[in-house]
N, C-alpha and C positions, 0 to 999 in steps of 0.2 A: 365772525365777530371781530371787531376792531380790538387789537391788543392795546392795553393800557396798563400801567403799573398800579397795583393795589394801593400803594402808598399815597396816590393822589386821586383815588376814585370818588370817595363820598364823604361829605361833611368833614372837611379837614379842620385843623385846630383853629377854628374861627367861630365867631358868633355863638352858636348854641354850645360849643365845647370850649370851656374857659380855662383848661389847663393845657399841658404840653401835648404835641402831636403823639408822642410815644405812648401817653396814657390811653389814647383812644384808638389810634390806628395800630392795633396791637399785632398786626401780622408779623412784625419783626420779632416778637416774643416766640413765634412758632416756626419761623423759617429763617434759616441762617443767611440766605441771600435774597435779593429782591426778586420776587416771583411775579410773573405776569398772571393775569386772570386766566388766560388760556392754559397755562401750565398747571396752576393750582386746581382748577375745576375740571381738568382732565385726568387728575390723579385721585384715585379712591382714598389713599392715605391722607393726602393734603386736604381733600374735601371733608373727610371725617374730622380732621383736626380743626378745620375752620368751623364746622358745625359744633364741635365740642366747646370751642371758645364762645359761641353764641349761648349754649346751654350754661356755661360757667357764669354768665351774667345774671342767672336766676338764683345764684347762691349768695353767700355773705350778706350784704345789706339788703338784698332782695328776697331773703328767706321769709316765709310766712310764720314759722314757728321755731323758736330757738332762744338763745341767750339774749338778755335784754340789751347787750351791746350792739346787737344786730337787728332785733325785732322789738324795739321799745314800744311800738304801737300795740303790742299784745297786752298792754296794761291800761285799763280804763277804771271803772268803778268796781271792778270785780277782783282783779289781781294787783299785787304790788311787789316791789323788790326792796330790800333793805341793805343793799351794797352801795358803796360810794359815799363814805363819810356819814354813817348812821342816818341814811335817808336824805342827805343833801342832794344827791343826784336825782332821786325820785322827785323831790320838791321842785327842782329846776324844770323837770319835765312836766309836772302837773300844773305848774303856774305859768307855763309858756315862756320860761326865762331862757330857753335855748336860743342861740344865735344862728347865724347862717352857716357856721362850720359844724354844727351839731348834727351828726347823722346825715350829712349832705352827700355822702358817697352814693346813696341810692340814685340820685339824679344823674351823676356822671356815669355810673355803672349801667343804668338803664339805656342811656343814649349811646353808650359804647356798644351795647348789645344790639340796639336798633340799627346802628350803622353796619355792624358785622352781618346781621341777618339780611339787610337790604342789599348788600353786595352779593350775597349768595342768591337771593331771589332773582336778581337781574342778570347775574353772570353765568349761572349754571345752565347748561343746555344739553340736550341729548346728543348721542354720538360719541365715539371714542370709548371711554371707560364705562359709560352709563347708558342704560336703556331708557326709553321714554317713561316707563313706570318708576324706575329708580329716581329719575330727575323729579318727577311729580312728588315722590315721597320726601326727598330732601327739601324741596321748595315748600312743601306743606309744613314741615317741621320748622323751617326758618320763618315762615309767615306766622305760625303759632307763637314762636318766641317773641317776634317783633310785636305782635298785637298784645301778648301777655305783658310785656314790659310797658307798653302804653297803658294797659289796665292798672298796673302797679303805680305808675306815675299819676294817673288820673285820680286814683283813690287817695293818694297822699297830697299831691300838689294842686289838685283841681284841674281845670282846663290848661293844657300844655301845648306847645307847638307840635304839630304833626309834620314831620319833615318830608320833603319831596321824595317820592318813591324811587326815582332814578338818580337821586343825588344832585349835587350842585357843582358848579364850576368854581374850583377853589382859587382860580386866578383873579376872581372878582374882588372888589374892595370889601372891607369888613362891613360897611353899611349895607352892601348888597347881599351879604351872607347872613344878615340878621333876620331872624324870623319871629313874628309875634305869636302870642298864644292863639290857638283855635278855640272856638266856643266849646262848652261842655258837650253840647249835642253833636258837634262835628267830631270830637274825639271819640265819643261812643259810637257814632255811625261808622267811623273808620275801623274801630275794634270789631264791631259787629260784622261788617262786610269782609274784613280780612279773616275772621274766624270761620265764616261760611266758606270762603275759598279754601282755607286750610282743611276744613272738615271733609270736603269732597274727596280729598286724596289721602286722608289719614285713616288708618285701620280702626275697626271697632274694638279690637283687643290687642294687647301686647303679651309676648311671652315673658318668662322670668328675666331673661337677659336684657330685654328692652323695656322693662316695666316703667322706667322713669321718662320714657319718650311719650309725647302726647298721643292721645287717641282722638277719634271723632267726638266722643263724649266730652273730653277735656276742652276741645275747642268750643263746642256748643254750650258747655257749662260756663265757661269764662264769658262768652257772649251774653248769656242769661244774667250773670252777675252785673256786667256793665249796664245792661238795659234796666235792671232793677234799680241801680243807683241813679240812672237818668230819670226814672219815674218817681223817685223818693223826694220828700219835701225840700231837701237841700238844693236840688237841681231843677225842680219842677214847680214853677210859679213862685219863686223866691225873690220877692221885691227887696228883701233886706240885703241882697247881694248886688244891688244896682251899681255900687261903686267898684265892682270887680269888672274892669274893662281892659281892652287891649290898647295899643298905643294910639289908635284912631278914635278912641272913645266908644267902641262897640261893646255892648254888654255881653259878657261871656257866659252868664247864667240866665236862663229864661225867666222873666217875671210873669209870664203867662202860663197858667196851669193847663195841662193836657191830660185828661183821664186816659186817653188812648195809649199813653206811654206805659201805663200799668198793664194794659192789654198786651202790648208788645212784650213786656217782661214776662207775663204769664205764658204767652205762646212760646217764648224762647225756653222757659223751663219745661214746658210740655214737650218741646222738641227732644230734650234730653230724656225725659221719661219714656217717650215713644220709641226710643232706640231699643228698649227691652233688654238692656245689657246689665243694668244695675239693680240692686235690691239692698235692703237693710240687712246687715249682718246680725245673725242670732246664734247664740250658743245653746246647746242642748241642756235641759234640766239635769242636775246631778243628784243622785240619791246618796252617794258616798262622797266624802270629801276630806280635805286636810286643812290645816291652818292657812296655807297659801291659796288653796282652791277649795273653799268651804262648800258644804252642801247648799243647794239652792234654797234661799230664803223666799218662800212663796208669798206673793203679795196678798193683802187681805182679800177675802172672798168677794167676788163680784159676780152677780147673776149672769152676766154675759161673758166677760173676758176670762173668767176662771175656768169656763167650760169649753173654750174653743182654742184651737191651735193658731199659731201666728200665721198670717197677719191679723186675723180676726180676734185673737186673744193670746194669752200668755201661758196656756196650759202646758205647752211642750218646751218652753224656753227658760233660760236663766237670765232674767233681766239685768242683774248686776254684772255677770260675766259677759253678756252680749255687748254692754257698753264699755266695760273696762278693757277687754281684749283688743278693742279697736286701736288703742293708743299705746299700750305698754310693751309691745314687742312680741307678745305671744302669738299674734296673728301675722303671718308673712304677707307681704304686699300682694303676691299673686293669689293668695287665699281669700282676700278681702273683696267681696262683691260690691261693697259700698264705696270703695275708693275710686274716684274718677281721675284724679291727677296727684302725682307725688314727685318730689325731687329725690332721686336715689342717693345722692351724695350725703344727705342728712341722716342716713341710716347709721353711719359709723362716725360721724363728725363729732369729736370730743370737745371742740372749742366753740363751735357756732350753734349747732343744731339741737335736736330734741334731747340727745344724751346730756348735753351741757345744761339745758333747762331742768332736766330730771335731777341732776346732781345738785343743783342749787336748791331744789325742793327737799332733798333727802336729809335726814338727821345726821349729825356729825359722827355718831357712833357707827354709821354705815359708810363713812367716808364722804358724806355729803357736806353741803355748806349752809343748809338750814337758814336761808335768807329770802326765799320767795314764798309768798303765801297769799291768802285770800282775805278779803274784807268781811266784816260781819254782815254787811248787806248781801254779799253773795252767799254766805253760809245760810242766812235766813231765807233766801229766795227759794231754796229747795222745798218742795211740798212734803206733806206727810205721806205715809205709805198708801193711804186711801185716796190720794189726789187732792185732799183739802189743803188749804194754805197753812203754813207754819204760823203758830200763834204763841208767842213766848208767855204772855200773861196766862193763857189757858193752861199751858203745861205746868207752870209754877203753881197754879191753883190745884191742878189735878193731883200732883205728887206732893205738894205741900212740903212737909219737913223730911221727906224721904226722896231727895233729888239725886242721890248717888246710887248707882246700881250695886246691889249687894250680891255676895256669892250665891245665895239661894235664889237669886232672880235672873241668873245668866241665861237660862233657857227661855224665859219670858221676853228678855230684851236683846236677843240675838240681832246683830253680831257684836253688840257692846260687851266689853269686859268689865271686870269689877272696878269700882271707884270712878266710873264714867258718869258724867252729868246727863240726866235724862232728857235734856233738850235734844240730844242727839239720837234718841230712841225713836223707832217707828217712822223713820224718814224714807223717802223714795230711794230706790237702788242707786240712782246716779249720785246721790249724796255720798254714799259710802265708797263709790268709785272715784270720787273727786276731792273730797274734803278730808284733810288730816286734822281732825278735831282733837282736842285735848284728851289724851288717854287712848287714842286710836292704836291699833296693833300694827306694827311694822314687822313683817316676817323676815325680810332680808336673808332669805334662806340659802343663797349661793355660797355663803362663807363656809369654807372647808376646814379652816384652821382658826378657831375662835376661842382663845383662852379666857376671854371675858364673858363668853356666852351671850353675845349681843345679837341673837336672833330671836324671833318671836317675842319682841319686847313692846310693851306699851310705852309710848313717848308722851311725856307731860311737859307743858310749857309754863309751869309755875316758876316763879322767881326762885333761884337756887338749884333748880333741876339742871341736868347736864345740857338740855336743849332749851332752857329757859332764858330769861333776860340776862344779858351780859353787857359789858362796856363796849365791845366791838360791834361788828355788823352781823355776826352769825346768830341771830335770834329773830323771832317773828313778832313784830310790834303789836299785831292784833291777837296773838295767841292762837292763830288758825293757820295751819299749813295747807298744802295742796298735794293731793294724792294722784291726780290724773297724770298719766304718762309714766308713773312709777310701777315697775314690775314687782310682784311679790318676791322674786328672787334677787332683785337688785341689791348689791352690797359691794362697795369698792374696797372694802377692807378684808383682811384675813382670808385671802385666797378666793374671794368672791369676784363678781364682775357686775357691771351695769349692762344689761342686755341691749342689743341694737334696737333702735326704734325706727318706725317708718313715719316720716312727716306726711300726714294726709292733708294735702293742700286744698283739695275740693272733694267733698263727699256727698253721697246721695241724700242724706238727711237734710242737708242744707238746701238742695234743689227742691225737695218736697215742701219745706217751710217757705221758701221763696215763692213757690207756685201758690200756696195757700194765701200768703200775704198779698200777692198781686191781685188775685181774684177778689179778695175782700174789699179792695178799694174801688171796685167797679159799680156803677149804677146802670150803665147801658150794655149793649151787646155789640161785639166787634168780630169781624171776620179777618183773620190774620193768616197770610200764607205760611206754610211750614218752611223750615230753613232751606230746603232744597226745591221749594216751589211745586212739589208733587201732590200736595194736599192742602186743605184749609183747616185752620183751627177756628171753631166758633167759641169765642171767649166771653163769658159773662159771670156774674156773681152767683154761682151755683153752689149752694151750701153742701150738697152731697159730694161734689167734686172737691171742695175744700176739705171736708172731713176725711175723704178717702186719701188725701195727701198727708194730713196732719196726724190722723189717728194712729197709723202704724209707728210713727216716731214715738208717740207717747206710750203705746202698748208695748213696744219693744223695751221701753224703760220701766215697764211694770206699773204704769199709772193709767187710769181710765181716760178715754176721750172726753172732750168737753160736752157738757149738756147741750141739747139743741137750742136752748135759750141763748147760749153764748154765740152759736153760729148765726142766729137770727139778728143779732145786734152787731153791726160793723165796728162800733167803738169798743165794745167789750172784747170782741174777737181780735181786734188790732192789738189791744193791750195784752191779751193772752198769748198771741204769737210773739210779741216782743219778749214776754217773760219766758216763753219756751226757748227762744233763741239764746237768751241769757244763760239758761241751764244747759241745754244740749250742746252748745258750741263754745263752752268755757275754754279759754286758753288756746283757741284756734285762730287768733288774730281777726276776730269778727266784731267783738263788742265795741272796741274803740271806733271803728268805722260805722257800725250800725247806729250808735248814738249820734254821730254826726249826720248821717244821711237822713235820719228821722228828725233832726233838729231837736233832739232830746238832750244833747250834751250840755247846754247852758244850765239845766237843772240837774240831771242825773250825774254828770261828770264833775259837778261843782259842789255836790253835797258833802258835808263833813264826813270824814271816814271814821267809823267806829270799830272797836274790837273789844276783846275782853281785857280785864285789868291785869296786865302782866307784872305789876308791882307786887302782886299777892303771892305769898308762899303757900306751900302745901298745907301748912298748919291752919290756914284760914281759907281753905279751898273754895267754899261756897261764895266768898267775896270775889273770887276770880271772875265769876260769870256775870258780874254787873257790867253791862255795856258802858264803855267810856270812849270819849273822843280821843283819838290817837294823835298827839302833837307832831310826831315824826312824819306822818303821812297825810298832811293836809293838802288841799287842792283848791283850784279856782278855775273859772273858764271865762274867756273873752272871745269876741268875734274872730280875732286873728287866728285862734286855735282850731278853726274849721279846716284850714289848709296850712301846709308847711311853707316857710319862706324860701324864696329863691336866693341863692348865694350872691353876695355883693359882686364878686368877681364876674359872675355870669351876667349880672345886670350892667356892669361896666363894659363888658365886651359886646353884649347883644343890645344894641340901642333900642330895639323894638320890644324887648321883654318888659312886661309890667309886673310889679310886685303884688302879692296876694294882699287883700284888705287887712289893715291893722299893722302890717310890718313896714318898717321904714324902707324907702326906695333909695337907690344909689344916686347921689348928687355929685 
């Protein structure tokens, strides 16, 4: 191999990279002297450090789940944050008032990782320190990282430039080093083909020590997600994006609809399912319990599901704990059969990741910041325990003047405590695992030295209460908090701790719902090769196959599968799947992008945000529950908000880069 210095290898500080060389050609951060490719990639230590730097680009602004300063796209019409000047920062985000410097680091960070990974893919070879098998493993990981970074860029910025695999000659002029956007189809095709190459050399499973490294399933699942986005209305037959073009006027998003794209997405999801590695996690039914881990609340009797064990029924599982434990740290990564990909760094990251998100949800009495919560729309979206839709008017009529749980009604209305509004009674288990409703119990049981006895406390959001409306940012404008990701033991005060969390980047429930969604959009039959070409998928709108994918997700959650009449009607089923994704995938950085790929954002993400009346004190408690428009949390949507803008400096340096529709271009 011809020796050449890493500092001049690939994509030097021109064109696509609009800041200094040092920011992107980060080898100097890891090696004290100028190392040649030969020397670096013949050293196990140096090679591991190089690969670690590639992985590092998946953190910070490329995290999927974490604090809003890094994962602001985790907030759509379901979640909100109230930090940053009493909602001013949230308003800026929701009205598309951010400029080119807002969260722009994901662009530079992604292309830095793409550069690093490309160097490794092209420079590493067998011989010396590595066997052919080891080289294949390293290259597969680098390919995965590179393709995954393109996936993150595509989802946020739309069609982006796919850089030459072998790099460019940095001695050329800036104009020759400028690259235009590729089409949406071309970016997805690149991601798909690279993930197939990576999958061939990635293992099916990882041990505890390597749990954050990708597997074959992680590569194929990312491929499936990219193909799902390609099939969705935003990128498939979208004439409204005819003005999204490259520098030569070529349309970047297809105006011609192709149903076959849905078939390809379905086949890709089936590739993951056919690995037979993943399954939905379930917790066993509990006969005895505590406040932190209560006795299983059995769903209302159903003639089918109550009599059968999972996956055909819920007779042997605890639906509440099956869902809650996925996210709150009780389930270690290696114990989770549902997890397909994770970032290990996020398990203990106090500033960026899931722990930080959790602390912003927690009440102040537990050392939390009490400023991330849910909209009333999201709270109302959860079904009743029998699977029927929530109906506020019907509940008010049913309980009339007896809307608060009384002490003598506690057994009837489990898990509610006294003085809780009965709108929150008899809801599906995912509601109680996700929603911190007014009067919910926060156990906070890890505190070992608690002079104020702030464990096993009901938290109320009435004005004047310790967690209620205040002048600063630490209160919930809708009067609804978020319980998902919170462990019953979490307590940052009085000798307690917030337990480590595992960021589940991709999980099997998502793949099952993706498969069902893709099949539902088909009218014809398609034969699609499997990812490795060893078999064929016959893909069609088979309602039995759709139900087989969706039903376990719902049954695990303790709610019945849809009636056959829903499966027979593509429109009804489409709406039902959208609703299921809203519930099942809350807070997993899905909703924001789902609304955009479905082209539902102009309506759903622009609706007025409602909550409870947080001006009301405990003395007039019933008035608290009158839904009101929340002025601090209003929103709008315009076409430009489908994709994020490209930084002006990037537009200035890269003459062939075009801006996303609706955002001003550099002149």
